[in-house]
DSSP file (Angstrom, degrees, kcal/mol; ACC not computed):
  #  RESIDUE AA STRUCTURE BP1 BP2  ACC     N-H-->O    O-->H-N    N-H-->O    O-->H-N    TCO  KAPPA ALPHA  PHI   PSI    X-CA   Y-CA   Z-CA
    1    1 A M              0   0    0      0, 0.0     3,-0.0     0, 0.0     7,-0.0   0.000 360.0 360.0 360.0 132.4  121.9   93.7  100.6
    2    2 A E        +     0   0    0      1,-0.0     2,-0.3     6,-0.0     6,-0.0   0.701 360.0  34.4 -93.0 -21.5  122.8   96.7   98.4
    3    3 A A        -     0   0    0      2,-0.1    -1,-0.0    56,-0.0     0, 0.0  -0.880  58.1-151.7-133.0 164.1  119.3   98.3   98.2
    4    4 A Y        +     0   0    0     -2,-0.3    58,-0.2     4,-0.1    59,-0.1  -0.215  42.3 142.2-131.3  42.9  116.4   98.7  100.5
    5    5 A T     >  -     0   0    0      1,-0.1     4,-2.1    57,-0.1     5,-0.2  -0.284  67.3-102.1 -78.1 169.5  113.4   98.9   98.2
    6    6 A T  H  > S+     0   0    0      1,-0.2     4,-2.1     2,-0.2     5,-0.2   0.911 125.4  50.8 -57.3 -43.4  110.0   97.4   99.0
    7    7 A Q  H  > S+     0   0    0      1,-0.2     4,-2.6     2,-0.2    -1,-0.2   0.892 107.2  53.6 -63.8 -39.6  110.8   94.6   96.6
    8    8 A D  H  > S+     0   0    0      1,-0.2     4,-2.3     2,-0.2    -1,-0.2   0.896 109.4  48.7 -61.1 -40.1  114.2   94.0   98.3
    9    9 A M  H  X S+     0   0    0     -4,-2.1     4,-2.4     2,-0.2    -2,-0.2   0.900 111.5  48.9 -67.6 -40.4  112.5   93.6  101.6
   10   10 A T  H  X S+     0   0    0     -4,-2.1     4,-2.3     2,-0.2    -2,-0.2   0.909 112.1  49.3 -64.0 -42.5  109.9   91.2  100.2
   11   11 A T  H  X S+     0   0    0     -4,-2.6     4,-2.2     2,-0.2    -2,-0.2   0.904 110.9  49.8 -63.4 -42.5  112.7   89.2   98.6
   12   12 A A  H  X S+     0   0    0     -4,-2.3     4,-2.3     2,-0.2    -2,-0.2   0.925 110.9  48.9 -63.6 -44.9  114.7   89.1  101.9
   13   13 A R  H  X S+     0   0    0     -4,-2.4     4,-2.7     1,-0.2     5,-0.2   0.918 111.1  50.5 -61.1 -43.1  111.6   87.9  103.9
   14   14 A S  H  X S+     0   0    0     -4,-2.3     4,-2.0     1,-0.2    -1,-0.2   0.899 110.2  49.9 -62.3 -40.7  110.9   85.2  101.4
   15   15 A A  H  X S+     0   0    0     -4,-2.2     4,-1.6     2,-0.2    -1,-0.2   0.901 112.2  47.5 -65.1 -41.1  114.5   84.0  101.5
   16   16 A I  H  X S+     0   0    0     -4,-2.3     4,-2.9     1,-0.2    -2,-0.2   0.935 113.5  47.0 -65.1 -46.2  114.4   83.9  105.3
   17   17 A R  H  < S+     0   0    0     -4,-2.7    -1,-0.2     1,-0.2    -2,-0.2   0.805 108.3  56.8 -68.8 -28.4  111.1   82.0  105.4
   18   18 A A  H  < S+     0   0    0     -4,-2.0     3,-0.3    -5,-0.2    -1,-0.2   0.884 116.0  36.0 -68.2 -37.3  112.3   79.6  102.8
   19   19 A K  H  < S+     0   0    0     -4,-1.6     2,-0.6     1,-0.2    -2,-0.2   0.869 126.7  37.6 -81.5 -39.0  115.3   78.6  105.0
   20   20 A Y  S  < S-     0   0    0     -4,-2.9    -1,-0.2    -5,-0.2     2,-0.1  -0.772  85.8-166.8-117.8  83.8  113.5   78.9  108.3
   21   21 A R     >  -     0   0    0     -2,-0.6     4,-2.3    -3,-0.3     3,-0.2  -0.420  20.0 -92.0 -78.8 142.8  110.0   77.5  107.7
   22   22 A A  T  4 S+     0   0    0      1,-0.3     4,-0.1     2,-0.2    -1,-0.1  -0.597 100.7  28.5 -79.2 152.0  107.1   77.9  110.0
   23   23 A P  T  4 S+     0   0    0      0, 0.0    -1,-0.3     0, 0.0     3,-0.0  -0.994 122.8  51.3 -89.0  -2.6  105.9   76.3  112.2
   24   24 A E  T  4 S+     0   0    0     -3,-0.2     2,-0.4     1,-0.1    -2,-0.2   0.898 121.4  32.4 -60.4 -38.6  109.3   74.8  113.0
   25   25 A Y     <  -     0   0    0     -4,-2.3     2,-0.4    -8,-0.1    -1,-0.1  -0.952  68.9-164.8-120.9 138.8  110.8   78.2  113.2
   26   26 A A        -     0   0    0     -2,-0.4     2,-0.8    -4,-0.1    45,-0.1  -0.983  18.0-138.3-119.6 133.0  109.2   81.5  114.3
   27   27 A V        +     0   0    0     -2,-0.4    47,-0.1     1,-0.2     3,-0.1  -0.812  31.1 167.5 -87.7 112.5  110.7   84.8  113.6
   28   28 A G        +     0   0    0     -2,-0.8    57,-1.7     1,-0.2     2,-0.3   0.518  56.1  34.8-107.7  -7.6  110.1   86.7  116.8
   29   29 A A  E     -a   85   0A   0     55,-0.2     2,-0.4     2,-0.0    57,-0.2  -0.998  52.4-173.5-148.2 148.5  112.3   89.8  116.4
   30   30 A A  E     -a   86   0A   0     55,-2.2    57,-3.0    -2,-0.3     2,-0.5  -0.990   9.9-159.6-141.7 133.4  113.4   92.1  113.6
   31   31 A I  E     -a   87   0A   0     -2,-0.4     2,-0.8    55,-0.2    57,-0.2  -0.963   5.4-156.9-120.8 123.2  116.0   94.9  113.9
   32   32 A F  E     +a   88   0A   0     55,-3.1    57,-2.5    -2,-0.5     2,-0.2  -0.868  22.2 165.2 -98.5 106.5  116.2   97.8  111.4
   33   33 A N        +     0   0    0     -2,-0.8     2,-0.4    55,-0.2    -1,-0.1  -0.548  27.6 124.2-123.4  63.7  119.8   99.1  111.6
   34   34 A V        -     0   0    0     -2,-0.2     2,-0.3    55,-0.1    55,-0.1  -0.937  34.1-175.1-123.0 144.2  120.0  101.3  108.5
   35   35 A G        -     0   0    0     -2,-0.4     2,-0.7     2,-0.0    -2,-0.0  -0.976  29.2-138.1-141.2 156.6  121.0  104.9  108.5
   36   36 A N        -     0   0    0     -2,-0.3     2,-2.3    68,-0.2    71,-0.1  -0.817  24.5-161.6-110.2  88.3  121.3  107.8  106.1
   37   37 A E        +     0   0    0     -2,-0.7     2,-0.6     2,-0.1    -2,-0.0  -0.447  31.1 148.5 -79.2  77.5  124.6  109.3  107.2
   38   38 A I        +     0   0    0     -2,-2.3    66,-0.9    63,-0.1     2,-0.6  -0.935  13.8 169.7-112.4 107.7  124.2  112.8  105.6
   39   39 A F        +     0   0    0     -2,-0.6    62,-0.2    64,-0.1    61,-0.1  -0.879  23.8 126.9-123.6  97.2  126.0  115.4  107.7
   40   40 A K        -     0   0    0     60,-0.7    62,-0.4    -2,-0.6    63,-0.3  -0.974  66.1 -87.6-144.6 154.0  126.2  118.7  105.9
   41   41 A P    >>  -     0   0    0      0, 0.0     3,-2.2     0, 0.0     4,-0.5  -0.403  49.9-110.8 -58.6 145.7  125.3  122.3  106.5
   42   42 A F  G >4 S+     0   0    0      1,-0.3     3,-1.5     2,-0.2    57,-0.0   0.858 115.7  53.9 -51.0 -45.4  121.7  122.8  105.4
   43   43 A L  G 34 S+     0   0    0      1,-0.3    -1,-0.3     3,-0.0     0, 0.0   0.574 105.9  55.2 -72.1  -6.8  122.5  125.0  102.4
   44   44 A E  G <4 S+     0   0    0     -3,-2.2     2,-0.3     2,-0.1    -1,-0.3   0.461  79.6 112.4 -99.9  -4.3  124.9  122.3  101.1
   45   45 A I    <<  -     0   0    0     -3,-1.5    -3,-0.0    -4,-0.5    -7,-0.0  -0.543  57.3-150.1 -72.9 130.9  122.3  119.6  101.1
   46   46 A T     >  -     0   0    0     -2,-0.3     4,-1.9     1,-0.1     3,-0.3  -0.525  27.8-107.7 -96.6 163.6  121.5  118.5   97.5
   47   47 A P  H  > S+     0   0    0      0, 0.0     4,-2.4     0, 0.0     5,-0.1   0.858 122.8  57.4 -56.7 -33.9  118.2  117.1   96.1
   48   48 A N  H  > S+     0   0    0      2,-0.2     4,-2.2     1,-0.2     5,-0.1   0.886 103.4  52.3 -64.3 -38.3  120.0  113.8   95.9
   49   49 A D  H  > S+     0   0    0     -3,-0.3     4,-1.9     2,-0.2    -1,-0.2   0.909 109.4  49.3 -62.3 -42.1  120.7  114.0   99.7
   50   50 A V  H  X S+     0   0    0     -4,-1.9     4,-2.2     1,-0.2    -2,-0.2   0.917 109.9  51.3 -63.6 -42.7  117.0  114.6  100.3
   51   51 A Q  H  X S+     0   0    0     -4,-2.4     4,-2.5     1,-0.2    -1,-0.2   0.884 106.8  54.4 -61.2 -38.5  116.1  111.6   98.1
   52   52 A Q  H  X S+     0   0    0     -4,-2.2     4,-1.8     2,-0.2    -1,-0.2   0.906 108.3  48.9 -62.7 -41.2  118.5  109.4  100.1
   53   53 A S  H  X S+     0   0    0     -4,-1.9     4,-1.7     1,-0.2    -2,-0.2   0.907 111.5  49.3 -63.4 -41.5  116.8  110.4  103.3
   54   54 A L  H  X S+     0   0    0     -4,-2.2     4,-2.5     1,-0.2    -2,-0.2   0.872 108.1  53.4 -66.8 -36.8  113.4  109.6  101.8
   55   55 A Q  H  X S+     0   0    0     -4,-2.5     4,-2.5     2,-0.2    -1,-0.2   0.866 105.6  54.8 -65.5 -35.2  114.7  106.2  100.6
   56   56 A Y  H  X S+     0   0    0     -4,-1.8     4,-1.8     2,-0.2    -1,-0.2   0.911 109.8  46.3 -61.7 -43.0  115.8  105.5  104.1
   57   57 A I  H  X S+     0   0    0     -4,-1.7     4,-2.0     2,-0.2    -2,-0.2   0.913 111.2  51.6 -66.8 -42.9  112.2  106.2  105.3
   58   58 A E  H  X S+     0   0    0     -4,-2.5     4,-2.6     1,-0.2    -2,-0.2   0.904 108.1  52.9 -59.4 -41.3  110.8  104.1  102.5
   59   59 A A  H  X S+     0   0    0     -4,-2.5     4,-2.9     1,-0.2     5,-0.2   0.898 106.8  51.9 -61.7 -41.0  113.1  101.2  103.5
   60   60 A A  H  X S+     0   0    0     -4,-1.8     4,-2.4     2,-0.2    -1,-0.2   0.900 110.5  48.3 -63.7 -40.3  111.9  101.4  107.1
   61   61 A F  H  X S+     0   0    0     -4,-2.0     4,-2.4     2,-0.2    -2,-0.2   0.936 113.9  46.3 -63.5 -46.3  108.2  101.2  106.0
   62   62 A A  H  X S+     0   0    0     -4,-2.6     4,-2.0     2,-0.2    -2,-0.2   0.918 113.9  47.8 -64.3 -44.0  109.0   98.2  103.7
   63   63 A F  H  X S+     0   0    0     -4,-2.9     4,-2.5     1,-0.2    -1,-0.2   0.920 112.3  50.3 -61.2 -44.5  111.0   96.4  106.4
   64   64 A S  H  X S+     0   0    0     -4,-2.4     4,-3.1    -5,-0.2     5,-0.3   0.900 107.4  53.2 -62.0 -42.7  108.2   97.1  109.0
   65   65 A R  H  X S+     0   0    0     -4,-2.4     4,-2.2     1,-0.2    -1,-0.2   0.922 112.0  45.1 -59.9 -44.7  105.5   95.8  106.7
   66   66 A E  H  X S+     0   0    0     -4,-2.0     4,-1.9     2,-0.2    -2,-0.2   0.918 115.6  47.0 -66.5 -43.0  107.4   92.5  106.2
   67   67 A A  H  X S+     0   0    0     -4,-2.5     4,-2.8     2,-0.2    -2,-0.2   0.949 114.3  45.2 -64.6 -49.7  108.2   92.1  109.9
   68   68 A V  H  X S+     0   0    0     -4,-3.1     4,-2.4     1,-0.2    -1,-0.2   0.897 111.6  53.2 -64.1 -39.8  104.7   92.9  111.1
   69   69 A S  H  X S+     0   0    0     -4,-2.2     4,-0.6    -5,-0.3    -1,-0.2   0.903 111.7  46.5 -60.5 -40.1  103.2   90.6  108.5
   70   70 A T  H >< S+     0   0    0     -4,-1.9     3,-1.2     1,-0.2     4,-0.3   0.937 111.5  50.5 -65.7 -47.2  105.5   87.8  109.7
   71   71 A F  H >< S+     0   0    0     -4,-2.8     3,-2.0     1,-0.3    -2,-0.2   0.853 100.4  63.7 -61.1 -35.9  104.7   88.5  113.4
   72   72 A K  H 3< S+     0   0    0     -4,-2.4    -1,-0.3     1,-0.3    -2,-0.2   0.772  99.7  54.9 -61.8 -24.1  100.9   88.3  112.7
   73   73 A G  T << S+     0   0    0     -3,-1.2    -1,-0.3    -4,-0.6    -2,-0.2   0.540  92.3  96.3 -84.2  -7.1  101.4   84.7  111.7
   74   74 A N  S <  S-     0   0    0     -3,-2.0     2,-0.2    -4,-0.3    10,-0.0  -0.508  75.5-122.4 -82.5 150.3  103.0   83.8  115.0
   75   75 A E        -     0   0    0     -2,-0.2     2,-0.4     1,-0.1    -1,-0.1  -0.539  42.9 -91.4 -77.8 156.7  101.3   82.4  118.0
   76   76 A V        -     0   0    0     -2,-0.2     7,-0.2     1,-0.1     2,-0.2  -0.592  46.3-115.9 -71.1 127.7  101.5   84.4  121.2
   77   77 A S     >  -     0   0    0      5,-2.8     4,-2.3    -2,-0.4    -1,-0.1  -0.451  13.6-147.2 -66.6 130.7  104.5   83.2  123.2
   78   78 A E  T  4 S+     0   0    0     -2,-0.2    -1,-0.2     1,-0.2    -2,-0.0   0.855  97.9  45.7 -66.4 -33.9  103.6   81.6  126.5
   79   79 A S  T  4 S+     0   0    0      1,-0.1    -1,-0.2     3,-0.1    -2,-0.0   0.842 129.7  19.3 -80.9 -33.4  106.8   82.8  128.1
   80   80 A T  T  4 S-     0   0    0      2,-0.2    -2,-0.2     0, 0.0    -1,-0.1   0.652  87.9-131.9-110.9 -19.6  106.8   86.4  126.9
   81   81 A G     <  +     0   0    0     -4,-2.3     2,-0.3     1,-0.3    -3,-0.1   0.613  69.2 118.7  75.5  11.7  103.2   87.1  125.8
   82   82 A A        -     0   0    0      1,-0.1    -5,-2.8    -5,-0.1    -1,-0.3  -0.749  54.1-163.9-112.8 157.2  104.5   88.5  122.5
   83   83 A R  S    S-     0   0    0     43,-3.5     2,-0.3     1,-0.4    44,-0.2   0.567  77.9 -27.5-105.5 -20.4  104.1   87.6  118.9
   84   84 A G  E     - b   0 127A   0     42,-1.2    44,-2.5    -7,-0.1    -1,-0.4  -0.893  49.4-135.3 173.8 157.1  107.1   89.7  117.8
   85   85 A T  E     -ab  29 128A   0    -57,-1.7   -55,-2.2    -2,-0.3     2,-0.5  -0.995  10.6-162.3-132.4 127.8  109.2   92.7  118.4
   86   86 A L  E     -ab  30 129A   0     42,-3.4    44,-2.4    -2,-0.4     2,-0.5  -0.948  13.5-170.8-110.2 120.3  110.4   95.2  115.9
   87   87 A I  E     -ab  31 130A   0    -57,-3.0   -55,-3.1    -2,-0.5     2,-0.4  -0.941   8.7-163.7-118.2 132.0  113.4   97.4  116.9
   88   88 A F  E     -a   32   0A   0     42,-2.8     2,-0.2    -2,-0.5   -55,-0.2  -0.928  23.7-125.3-107.7 135.0  114.8  100.4  115.1
   89   89 A T        -     0   0    0    -57,-2.5     2,-0.2    -2,-0.4   -55,-0.1  -0.589  37.1-163.8 -77.2 145.4  118.2  101.6  116.0
   90   90 A G        -     0   0    0     -2,-0.2     2,-0.3    42,-0.1    43,-0.1  -0.476  18.4-157.1-121.1-172.6  118.2  105.3  116.9
   91   91 A A    >   -     0   0    0     -2,-0.2     3,-2.6    41,-0.1     4,-0.3  -0.959  42.8 -98.9-159.2 160.1  120.3  108.3  117.5
   92   92 A T  G >> S+     0   0    0     -2,-0.3     3,-2.2     1,-0.3     4,-1.5   0.844 118.6  70.5 -53.7 -32.9  120.0  111.6  119.4
   93   93 A S  G 34 S+     0   0    0      1,-0.3    -1,-0.3     2,-0.2    16,-0.2   0.635  80.4  74.5 -62.7 -12.7  118.9  113.1  116.1
   94   94 A S  G <4 S+     0   0    0     -3,-2.6    -1,-0.3     1,-0.2    -2,-0.2   0.700 111.8  25.4 -73.7 -15.9  115.6  111.1  116.4
   95   95 A V  T <4 S+     0   0    0     -3,-2.2     2,-0.3     1,-0.4    -2,-0.2   0.550 134.5  16.4-120.0 -15.4  114.5  113.6  119.1
   96   96 A R     <  -     0   0    0     -4,-1.5    -1,-0.4     9,-0.0     2,-0.1  -0.941  65.8-137.8-158.9 138.0  116.5  116.7  118.3
   97   97 A G        -     0   0    0     -2,-0.3     2,-0.3    -3,-0.1     5,-0.1  -0.316  19.9-170.2 -84.3 174.0  118.4  118.0  115.3
   98   98 A N    >   -     0   0    0     -2,-0.1     3,-1.9    -5,-0.0     4,-0.2  -0.894  42.3 -53.1-151.0 177.3  121.7  119.8  115.5
   99   99 A R  T 3  S+     0   0    0     -2,-0.3     0, 0.0     1,-0.3     0, 0.0  -0.367 125.2   8.9 -58.5 139.5  124.0  121.7  113.2
  100  100 A T  T 3  S+     0   0    0    -60,-0.1   -60,-0.7     1,-0.1    -1,-0.3   0.565 109.2  91.7  64.8  14.9  124.7  119.7  110.0
  101  101 A T    <>  +     0   0    0     -3,-1.9     4,-3.9   -62,-0.2     5,-0.4   0.258  41.9 112.4-117.5  14.5  122.2  117.1  110.8
  102  102 A S  H  > S+     0   0    0    -62,-0.4     4,-1.8     1,-0.2     5,-0.1   0.903  85.7  39.2 -59.2 -44.1  119.0  118.3  109.1
  103  103 A A  H  > S+     0   0    0    -63,-0.3     4,-1.4   -65,-0.2    -1,-0.2   0.918 121.1  44.7 -71.2 -42.1  118.9  115.5  106.5
  104  104 A F  H  > S+     0   0    0    -66,-0.9     4,-2.2     1,-0.2    -2,-0.2   0.937 114.3  48.8 -65.2 -47.5  119.9  112.8  109.0
  105  105 A A  H  X S+     0   0    0     -4,-3.9     4,-3.1     1,-0.2     5,-0.3   0.856 105.0  58.9 -64.0 -36.2  117.6  114.1  111.7
  106  106 A A  H  X S+     0   0    0     -4,-1.8     4,-1.9    -5,-0.4    -1,-0.2   0.923 109.5  44.2 -59.5 -43.6  114.6  114.2  109.4
  107  107 A G  H  X S+     0   0    0     -4,-1.4     4,-2.0     2,-0.2    -2,-0.2   0.922 114.8  47.5 -66.2 -44.7  115.0  110.5  108.6
  108  108 A K  H  X S+     0   0    0     -4,-2.2     4,-2.2     2,-0.2    -2,-0.2   0.876 110.3  52.6 -67.2 -37.1  115.5  109.6  112.3
  109  109 A H  H  X S+     0   0    0     -4,-3.1     4,-2.4   -16,-0.2    -1,-0.2   0.927 109.4  50.7 -60.3 -44.0  112.5  111.7  113.4
  110  110 A A  H  X S+     0   0    0     -4,-1.9     4,-2.4    -5,-0.3    -2,-0.2   0.895 109.2  50.0 -62.1 -40.7  110.4  109.8  110.8
  111  111 A I  H  X S+     0   0    0     -4,-2.0     4,-2.7     2,-0.2    -1,-0.2   0.896 109.1  51.9 -66.8 -39.7  111.6  106.5  112.0
  112  112 A R  H  X S+     0   0    0     -4,-2.2     4,-2.2     2,-0.2    -2,-0.2   0.940 111.6  46.8 -60.4 -46.4  110.7  107.4  115.6
  113  113 A A  H  X S+     0   0    0     -4,-2.4     4,-2.4     1,-0.2    -2,-0.2   0.894 111.8  51.7 -62.9 -39.7  107.2  108.5  114.5
  114  114 A L  H  X S+     0   0    0     -4,-2.4     4,-2.8     2,-0.2     5,-0.2   0.935 109.6  48.7 -61.9 -46.7  106.8  105.2  112.6
  115  115 A S  H  X S+     0   0    0     -4,-2.7     4,-2.3     1,-0.2    -2,-0.2   0.902 112.3  48.6 -63.1 -39.9  107.8  103.1  115.5
  116  116 A Q  H  X S+     0   0    0     -4,-2.2     4,-2.1     2,-0.2    -1,-0.2   0.917 112.8  47.8 -65.0 -42.7  105.4  104.9  117.8
  117  117 A S  H  X S+     0   0    0     -4,-2.4     4,-2.3     2,-0.2    -2,-0.2   0.916 112.6  48.2 -64.6 -43.6  102.6  104.6  115.3
  118  118 A L  H  X S+     0   0    0     -4,-2.8     4,-3.0     1,-0.2     5,-0.3   0.903 110.0  52.5 -64.2 -40.5  103.3  100.9  114.8
  119  119 A N  H  X S+     0   0    0     -4,-2.3     4,-1.9    -5,-0.2    -1,-0.2   0.911 111.8  45.7 -62.4 -41.3  103.4  100.2  118.5
  120  120 A K  H  < S+     0   0    0     -4,-2.1     4,-0.4     2,-0.2    -1,-0.2   0.880 117.3  44.3 -69.0 -37.0  100.0  101.9  119.0
  121  121 A E  H  < S+     0   0    0     -4,-2.3    -2,-0.2    -5,-0.2    -1,-0.2   0.893 128.6  23.7 -74.6 -39.5   98.5  100.1  116.1
  122  122 A F  H ><>S+     0   0    0     -4,-3.0     5,-1.8    -5,-0.2     3,-1.6   0.497  94.0  93.2-109.8  -4.9   99.8   96.6  116.8
  123  123 A G  G ><5S+     0   0    0     -4,-1.9     3,-1.9    -5,-0.3    -1,-0.1   0.881  85.3  54.9 -56.3 -40.5  100.6   96.6  120.5
  124  124 A K  G 3 5S+     0   0    0     -4,-0.4    -1,-0.3     1,-0.3    -2,-0.1   0.629 103.1  57.9 -70.7 -11.3   97.2   95.2  121.4
  125  125 A Q  G < 5S-     0   0    0     -3,-1.6    -1,-0.3     2,-0.2    -2,-0.2   0.189 124.3-105.5 -99.3  14.9   98.0   92.3  119.0
  126  126 A N  T < 5S+     0   0    0     -3,-1.9   -43,-3.5     1,-0.2   -42,-1.2   0.782  83.1 127.3  67.0  29.8  101.1   91.5  121.0
  127  127 A I  E   < -b   84   0A   0     -5,-1.8     2,-0.4   -44,-0.2    -2,-0.2  -0.981  43.3-160.6-117.2 121.0  103.4   93.0  118.4
  128  128 A H  E     -b   85   0A   0    -44,-2.5   -42,-3.4    -2,-0.5     2,-0.4  -0.824  10.3-173.5-108.0 138.9  105.8   95.6  119.9
  129  129 A A  E     +b   86   0A   0     -2,-0.4     2,-0.3   -44,-0.2   -42,-0.2  -0.992  14.9 165.6-127.4 138.5  107.8   98.2  118.0
  130  130 A S  E     -b   87   0A   0    -44,-2.4   -42,-2.8    -2,-0.4   -14,-0.0  -0.998  34.2-160.4-151.8 153.9  110.4  100.5  119.6
  131  131 A L        -     0   0    0     -2,-0.3   -42,-0.1   -44,-0.2   -44,-0.1  -0.925  43.1-121.9-127.6 104.0  113.2  102.9  118.9
  132  132 A P        -     0   0    0      0, 0.0   -41,-0.1     0, 0.0   -42,-0.1  -0.137  29.1-106.0 -52.6 138.1  115.2  103.0  122.2
  133  133 A F        -     0   0    0      1,-0.1   -41,-0.1   -43,-0.1   -43,-0.0  -0.474  40.9-119.8 -66.5 126.9  115.4  106.5  123.6
  134  134 A P        -     0   0    0      0, 0.0     2,-0.6     0, 0.0    -1,-0.1  -0.315  16.9-118.6 -70.7 151.3  118.9  107.8  123.0
  135  135 A R        -     0   0    0      1,-0.0     2,-0.2    -2,-0.0   -43,-0.1  -0.801  32.2-124.9 -87.8 122.5  121.2  108.7  125.8
  136  136 A Y        -     0   0    0     -2,-0.6     2,-0.5   -44,-0.1    -1,-0.0  -0.462  24.7-164.9 -70.8 136.6  122.1  112.4  125.5
  137  137 A V              0   0    0     -2,-0.2    -1,-0.0     1,-0.1   -45,-0.0  -0.989 360.0 360.0-122.2 129.6  125.8  113.2  125.5
  138  138 A G              0   0    0     -2,-0.5    -1,-0.1     0, 0.0    -2,-0.0   0.456 360.0 360.0  81.8 360.0  127.1  116.7  126.0
């Protein structure tokens, strides 16, 4: 996939569901592994770089909407007690910024907040969202 717009996410979900139809198949997990790798000193960040970070956040929202909508249609698994799990890949920047990471960290912070909010909103519906806590190095 070359873009991550809301329409792209809807199209991807439709393609997956067309190939793997319910109730024969249930989508029980979704992993968002997209990043905005902008590593520049703050004063060198351009408006385009900021837009790229915002598009990354928009993509996470669109992906999440499609995943949660899919999970809501699932029955609760007898073995796990879950209807679905949404996982975001993380980075240390999701909990602390560093030199040259302001644009990158802003996006990762937003994704962490999104995962926490989704988990609180949908956890009681047996839909889990997480961004694994990064292991600090150095």
